[in-house]
C-alpha positions in Angstrom: 97.6 81.4 91.8 99.9 80.5 94.7 103.5 81.3 95.0 106.1 78.5 94.4 107.5 76.6 97.3 110.6 78.7 97.9 108.5 81.9 97.8 106.3 80.3 100.5 109.3 79.6 102.5 110.5 83.2 102.2 107.1 84.4 103.4 107.1 81.9 106.2 110.4 83.1 107.6 109.4 86.8 107.8 108.7 88.4 111.2 107.6 92.0 111.1 106.9 93.7 114.4 106.9 97.0 116.2 108.4 97.7 119.6 105.9 99.7 121.8 106.2 101.1 125.3 105.8 104.1 127.6 108.6 106.6 127.3 111.8 105.7 129.2 110.9 102.0 129.6 114.1 101.1 127.6 112.5 100.5 124.2 115.3 102.1 122.1 118.0 100.5 124.1 116.3 97.1 123.6 116.1 97.8 119.9 119.8 98.4 119.8 120.5 95.2 121.6 118.2 93.2 119.4 120.2 94.5 116.4 123.4 93.6 118.3 122.3 90.0 118.9 120.9 89.8 115.3 124.4 90.7 114.0 123.1 93.9 112.3 125.5 96.1 114.2 128.8 95.6 116.0 128.4 98.2 118.7 125.2 99.5 120.4 125.0 103.3 120.7 124.3 104.0 124.4 121.9 106.7 125.3 123.4 107.8 128.6 124.4 111.4 128.6 124.7 114.4 126.3 128.4 114.0 126.3 128.2 110.5 124.9 129.9 110.2 121.6 127.5 107.5 120.3 123.7 107.7 119.8 121.1 105.1 119.1 121.3 103.6 115.6 117.5 103.8 115.3 117.5 107.5 116.2 118.9 109.0 113.0 117.2 112.5 113.2 119.4 115.3 114.6 116.9 116.2 117.2 116.6 112.6 118.4 120.4 112.4 118.8 120.5 115.6 120.8 117.7 114.8 123.1 118.1 111.1 123.4 114.4 110.4 122.5 112.7 108.8 119.5 110.4 111.1 117.6 110.0 109.1 114.4 109.7 105.5 113.4 112.8 103.7 112.3 112.8 100.5 110.1 115.6 97.9 110.6 116.0 94.4 109.2 118.3 91.6 110.1 118.4 87.7 110.2 118.4 85.4 113.2 118.4 81.6 113.5 115.1 80.0 114.1 115.4 77.7 117.1 115.3 74.0 116.3 116.2 74.3 112.6 119.2 72.3 111.3 122.4 74.3 111.0 123.0 72.9 107.5 119.6 73.8 106.2 119.3 76.5 103.5 119.1 80.1 104.8 115.5 80.5 103.7 114.6 77.6 106.0 117.1 78.2 108.8 117.0 82.0 109.3 114.2 84.3 110.3 114.2 87.6 108.4 113.3 90.1 111.1 111.8 93.5 110.2 111.9 95.6 113.3 110.1 99.0 113.6 111.1 101.2 116.5 108.3 103.6 117.3 108.2 106.9 119.2 107.2 106.3 122.8 105.9 109.8 123.5 102.1 110.2 123.3 102.5 113.3 121.1 103.6 111.0 118.3 100.9 108.4 118.8 99.5 108.8 115.2 102.9 107.7 113.8 102.8 104.7 116.1 99.2 103.9 115.2 100.1 103.8 111.5 103.1 101.6 112.2 100.8 99.1 114.0 98.8 98.8 110.8 101.9 97.6 109.0 103.1 94.9 111.4 102.1 91.3 112.2 103.0 91.4 115.9 104.2 93.7 118.7 106.9 93.6 121.4 105.7 95.4 124.5 108.4 96.7 126.8 107.6 97.4 130.5 109.8 99.1 133.1 110.0 96.6 136.0 110.2 99.4 138.6 107.2 101.4 137.2 105.0 98.6 135.9 102.2 99.3 133.5 102.0 103.0 132.6 99.4 105.1 130.8 101.0 105.1 127.3 101.3 101.3 127.4 97.6 101.0 128.2 96.7 103.1 125.1 99.0 101.2 122.8 97.8 97.8 123.9 94.3 99.1 123.2 95.3 99.8 119.6 96.8 96.3 119.4 93.6 94.8 120.7 91.5 96.6 118.1 93.5 94.8 115.4 94.0 91.5 117.3 97.7 92.0 117.1 99.8 89.3 118.9 101.9 90.8 121.7 105.1 89.5 123.4 106.0 91.2 126.7 109.5 92.0 128.0 109.8 93.3 131.5 113.0 95.4 131.5 115.5 96.7 134.1 115.5 93.8 136.5 119.1 94.6 137.3 117.6 97.4 139.3 115.1 97.4 142.2 111.7 96.4 140.6 108.2 95.4 141.6 107.6 91.8 142.7 107.3 89.8 139.5 104.1 88.2 140.6 102.7 91.7 141.3 103.8 92.8 137.8 102.1 89.8 136.3 98.9 90.6 138.0 99.2 94.3 137.1 99.6 93.5 133.4 96.6 91.2 133.4 94.4 93.7 135.4 95.4 96.9 133.6 95.8 95.6 130.1 93.2 92.8 130.2 95.5 90.3 128.7 96.5 87.0 130.4 100.3 86.4 130.8 102.2 83.2 130.0 105.6 83.4 131.8 108.3 82.2 129.4 111.2 83.1 131.7 111.2 84.0 135.4 113.6 86.3 137.3 115.7 85.1 140.2 116.0 88.2 142.5 116.3 91.8 141.4 118.6 94.8 141.7 121.9 94.0 143.5 120.5 90.6 144.3 119.6 89.8 140.6 121.0 86.3 139.8 119.5 85.6 136.5 116.4 84.1 134.9 115.0 80.6 134.8 113.7 79.6 131.4 110.4 77.8 132.1 110.0 76.4 128.6 113.6 75.3 127.8 114.4 74.4 131.5 117.6 76.4 131.5 119.1 78.8 134.0 120.7 81.9 132.7 123.1 83.4 135.2 123.4 87.1 135.3 126.7 88.9 134.8 126.7 92.6 133.9 127.8 93.1 130.3 127.4 95.8 127.7 129.3 94.0 125.0 126.9 91.2 123.9 129.1 88.5 125.5 126.4 86.6 127.4 127.2 83.0 128.4 124.8 80.2 127.2 122.1 78.9 129.5 122.9 76.1 131.8 120.5 73.1 131.2 118.8 71.7 134.3 116.6 68.7 134.9 113.6 70.8 135.9 113.1 73.1 138.9 114.1 70.4 141.4 117.5 69.8 139.9 120.2 70.1 142.8 122.4 72.0 140.3 120.1 75.0 140.9 121.0 74.9 144.6 124.7 75.1 143.8 124.3 77.9 141.3 121.8 80.1 143.2 122.0 79.4 146.9 119.4 78.1 149.2 117.3 81.3 149.7 117.1 82.3 146.0 116.3 78.8 144.8 113.6 78.3 147.4 111.9 81.6 146.2 112.2 80.4 142.6 110.7 77.0 143.3 107.8 78.6 145.2 107.1 81.0 142.3 107.3 78.2 139.7 105.0 76.0 141.7 102.4 78.8 142.0 102.7 79.5 138.3 102.2 75.9 137.3 99.2 75.5 139.6 97.4 78.8 138.9 99.0 80.2 135.8 97.7 80.3 132.2 98.9 77.7 129.7 100.2 78.8 126.4 97.6 78.5 123.7 98.8 79.3 120.1 95.4 80.4 118.9 94.8 82.7 121.9 98.2 84.3 121.4 97.7 84.9 117.7 94.3 86.5 118.5 96.0 88.9 120.9 94.3 87.3 123.9 97.4 86.2 125.8 101.0 87.3 125.9 104.2 85.4 126.6 106.2 87.1 129.3 110.0 87.4 129.6 112.3 89.3 132.0 115.7 90.8 131.7 117.9 93.9 131.4 118.4 95.4 128.0 121.2 97.7 129.1 123.2 94.7 130.2 122.1 92.6 127.2 120.6 90.1 129.7 117.5 88.2 128.5 117.7 89.8 125.1 118.9 86.7 123.3 116.2 84.6 125.0 113.6 87.2 124.0 114.8 87.1 120.4 114.7 83.3 120.3 111.2 83.3 121.7 110.1 86.0 119.3 111.2 84.3 116.1 109.6 81.0 117.4 106.3 82.4 118.4 105.6 85.5 116.3 103.5 84.9 113.2 104.6 85.1 109.6 102.9 87.8 107.4 99.1 87.7 107.8 96.3 88.3 105.3 94.9 91.8 105.0 91.6 93.4 104.1 91.3 95.5 101.0 88.5 97.3 99.1 88.4 95.9 95.5 86.9 97.0 92.2 85.6 100.5 91.5 85.4 101.5 95.1 89.1 101.1 95.4 89.7 104.2 93.2 86.5 106.2 93.4 84.4 107.3 96.3 81.2 105.2 96.2 77.9 106.8 95.3 74.8 106.6 97.5 73.6 103.0 97.6 76.6 101.5 95.8 78.0 98.3 97.4 81.6 98.3 98.6 83.2 95.0 97.9 86.1 93.8 100.1 88.3 90.7 100.3 91.2 89.4 102.2 94.6 89.5 100.4 96.7 86.5 101.4 100.5 86.8 101.8 100.9 83.7 99.6 99.2 85.2 96.6 101.6 85.5 93.6 100.5 89.0 92.5 102.4 91.8 94.1 100.6 94.3 96.4 101.6 96.6 99.3 100.6 99.9 101.0 102.4 103.0 102.1 102.1 103.6 105.9 104.7 106.3 106.4 106.5 109.1 104.5 109.7 110.6 105.7 111.4 113.7 104.3 115.1 114.5 104.5 116.5 111.2 105.8 119.5 112.3 103.8 119.8 116.1 104.3 122.4 116.3 101.5 119.8 115.3 99.0 116.6 116.6 100.5 114.9 113.3 99.6 111.5 112.0 100.5 111.0 108.3 101.1 107.7 106.4 101.2 107.7 103.3 103.4 105.8 100.5 101.8 104.7 97.3 103.5 104.6 94.4 101.0 101.4 92.3 101.5 101.6 89.7 98.8 103.8 88.6 95.8 107.4 89.2 95.2 109.2 92.5 94.6 112.1 92.5 92.2 114.3 95.4 91.3 113.3 97.1 88.1 109.7 95.9 88.2 106.7 98.2 87.6 103.7 98.4 89.9 100.3 99.9 89.5 99.7 103.1 91.6 96.0 102.5 92.3 95.0 106.0 93.3 96.7 107.6 90.3 95.7 104.8 88.0 99.1 104.4 86.3 102.1 102.1 86.4 105.3 103.4 88.0 108.9 102.1 87.9 110.3 100.8 91.2 113.9 100.3 90.3 115.3 102.4 93.1 113.6 100.8 96.1 115.7 100.7 99.2 116.1 98.6 102.4 117.0 100.2 105.7 119.0 100.0 108.8 117.7 103.2 110.3 119.5 105.9 108.3 121.7 103.4 106.3 120.2 102.2 103.1 120.9 99.9 100.2 119.2 99.0 96.9 116.7 96.1 97.2 117.1 93.3 94.6 114.1 91.4 95.9 111.6 91.5 98.8 108.7 89.5 100.0 105.5 89.9 102.1 106.3 91.3 105.5 109.3 93.3 104.2 109.4 97.1 104.4 110.9 98.9 101.4 111.5 102.6 100.7 110.3 104.1 97.5 111.7 107.5 96.5 108.8 109.9 96.5 108.7 113.0 94.3 105.4 114.3 95.7 103.1 111.8 94.1 102.9 109.2 96.9 100.7 109.7 99.9 100.1 107.7 103.1 97.6 105.0 102.5 98.4 104.6 98.8 98.3 101.0 97.5 100.6 99.5 94.8 99.7 96.3 93.0 100.3 94.3 89.9 97.4 95.7 88.0 94.7 94.8 90.5 92.2 97.5 91.6 92.4 97.2 95.4 93.0 99.5 98.3 94.2 98.4 101.8 92.1 99.9 104.6 92.5 101.0 108.1 95.2 103.7 107.9 93.6 106.8 109.6 94.5 110.3 110.6 93.2 111.8 113.8 92.0 115.4 114.4 94.8 117.5 116.0 94.3 119.2 119.4 96.8 122.0 119.3 96.8 124.8 116.6 99.2 127.5 115.7 99.2 130.2 113.0 102.6 130.4 111.2 103.9 133.8 110.5 107.2 134.1 108.7 109.9 136.4 110.1 111.4 136.6 106.5 108.6 136.8 103.9 111.0 135.8 101.2 111.0 132.3 102.7 107.3 131.8 101.8 108.2 129.0 99.2 110.4 127.2 101.6 107.7 127.4 104.3 105.0 126.0 101.9 107.4 123.2 100.8 108.4 122.3 104.4 104.8 122.3 105.7 103.6 120.3 102.8 106.3 117.6 103.2 105.9 117.4 107.0 102.2 117.0 106.4 102.8 114.2 103.9 104.8 112.4 106.6 102.0 112.7 109.1 104.3 114.5 111.4 101.9 117.5 111.6 98.7 118.6 109.9 98.5 121.8 107.9 95.5 123.8 107.0 95.2 126.6 104.4 92.2 128.9 104.8 89.6 129.4 102.1 90.0 133.1 102.9 93.5 134.5 103.2 96.9 132.9 102.9 98.2 132.4 106.5 98.9 128.7 107.3 97.6 127.1 110.4 99.3 123.9 111.7 97.8 121.3 113.9 99.4 118.7 116.2 98.4 116.2 118.8 100.8 117.5 121.5 103.3 120.2 122.3 106.4 118.1 121.6 105.1 117.5 118.1 105.0 121.3 117.5 108.6 121.6 118.8 109.8 118.9 116.4 108.1 120.8 113.5 109.7 124.1 114.5 113.1 122.4 114.8 112.9 120.6 111.5 111.6 123.7 109.6 114.7 125.6 110.9 117.2 122.8 110.5 116.0 121.2 107.2 114.3 124.1 105.4 116.0 127.2 106.9 112.6 128.6 107.9 112.3 130.8 111.0 108.8 131.8 112.0 106.5 132.9 114.8 103.9 130.4 115.9 100.9 132.3 117.3 98.1 130.7 119.3 94.8 130.7 117.5 91.2 130.6 118.7 90.6 127.0 117.4 90.6 124.0 119.7 89.3 121.2 117.4 89.2 120.2 113.7 86.6 118.1 111.8 86.8 116.8 108.3 83.7 117.6 106.3 82.1 114.9 104.1 78.6 114.7 102.6 76.2 112.2 104.0 75.8 110.0 100.9 73.4 107.6 102.5 70.5 109.9 103.1 70.8 112.7 100.4 71.1 112.9 96.6 73.9 114.7 94.9 71.9 117.8 93.8 70.8 118.4 97.4 74.3 117.9 98.7 75.9 120.3 96.2 73.4 123.0 97.3 74.1 122.3 101.0 77.9 122.4 100.5 77.7 125.7 98.6 75.6 127.2 101.4 77.9 125.8 104.1 81.0 127.3 102.4 79.3 130.6 102.1 78.1 130.8 105.7 81.1 129.2 107.5 84.0 130.3 105.2 85.9 132.0 108.1 86.3 128.6 109.8 86.9 126.6 106.6 90.3 125.3 105.5 91.8 122.6 103.3 94.3 120.2 104.6 97.4 118.8 103.0 95.3 116.3 101.0 93.0 119.2 99.8 90.1 117.8 102.0 87.7 120.3 103.5 88.2 120.9 107.3 86.1 122.9 109.8 88.2 124.4 112.6 86.0 125.1 115.6 86.8 127.4 118.6 85.0 125.1 121.1 82.6 122.2 121.4 79.5 124.4 121.6 80.4 126.0 118.2 81.0 122.7 116.6 77.8 121.2 117.9 75.7 124.1 116.7 77.3 124.1 113.3 76.7 120.4 112.9 73.0 120.9 113.9 72.6 123.6 111.2 74.0 121.2 108.5 72.6 117.7 109.2 73.3 116.7 105.6 77.1 116.9 106.3 79.3 114.7 108.4 81.8 116.3 110.9 84.4 113.5 111.3 87.2 113.4 113.9 89.2 110.8 111.9 89.9 110.4 108.2 91.0 107.3 106.5 93.8 107.7 103.9 92.7 106.6 100.5 
């Protein structure tokens, strides 16, 4: 059963995307300016100095505001006119509903970013024009490539001295392996930055420094040879522009819609987020080019709720955004967004159907219906009750400890969306309380931070001292800060002998259940000093080094030692 025509229109106008970049490329500043041009905020919070009275709207956590960095994903929604649509058309035809997810740039929070990329339909990649393609960008684009995510690229900071734009184009193509289709092209840079020429709309946008969102409209020209360009830019600048455009037209890549949607080419735009320049053109291009909500793969039937037995088939199907039955999955959990209420919020990406306030949905993992009357929409920390929502929208569901990352909600269908993993941590610390009376607060804080995916926690089969795992040092600092600030827990974090973690699962394909039960009992008996359970009660082996892990895996070939675990 397909959704009615208006429902299809609501789905078609959704644009759900994540902003990705290397740290300090200007991602959070660009997020602010997109919100400014989208009318979601009236004043952008500038991240300039510790003495600044404003902070980024997307950075709602106290530590983010103090350090001027993003350490958690923010969800923001706003509307923006779709270019070419009649002004007197109904809103659901004229306006794009943009769901923007600002992700942490720092590599230590890569797992949070990875999960966000499972919940979006496209990505906006921000590159520092002076530094070019950096290491973190290369890793993030690899994740996008794994999922064939369409990517639009914005080269930022052209009001400063930058690399030659042709060199930048070549660098993006060489390092990221994705052909570029220039949408706008810069005229000069730094002190000599005069603006950008819109290659598609044939307009010149003259640069004037501004931090208030008051950017003049583009000046239409009759192609690159229009004498008006000579008057506006001067002989030297316009000659350089014409040479570059001639080169791009002769040797450049033509835009191919199918290639873009498959993540095999990227439209390329230039500007300065700090000065609001090129942001409006970026937003216009984005809502025109980015895809509406896409279909998603799900496991269906019995395998959606129970681990399959050896030899059992696992049935999957694609869930289309136009399907009438409601479905969605949780890709993030955040605790204490409102410290006054110590709340926990589950972020759910709607994949199909219509959400309406007061409806009930089936929690597939728990096998029961739950009321969803208090679902929320977000502008970073700000929130409001949701009356209705559609595929592509992100809603927040109050979580009282029953919802986990990867959980699927549906209208009675047994299905589970796939592809939301956890990765084995690389840094480990033993947590020792300074005040033993805070044991309950510590357990609660660690459990909730683990549910968010902010850290991973491990409780030993022998003993009671928690071990925490993280991907990087900054992640550990965030954990320590939040335990003190949100849970009033002060502890000592001792280094431990472990250097890697592996989830233990039986090899169902090659052994029967009786054999595996015996093997597992023997394994627990002989390796109990290294065995822990994580926040999901899954068995984990913590190894001091690669040699130890290899030898243990050789001793127990009936078991799998896995570096990733899919949420289910």
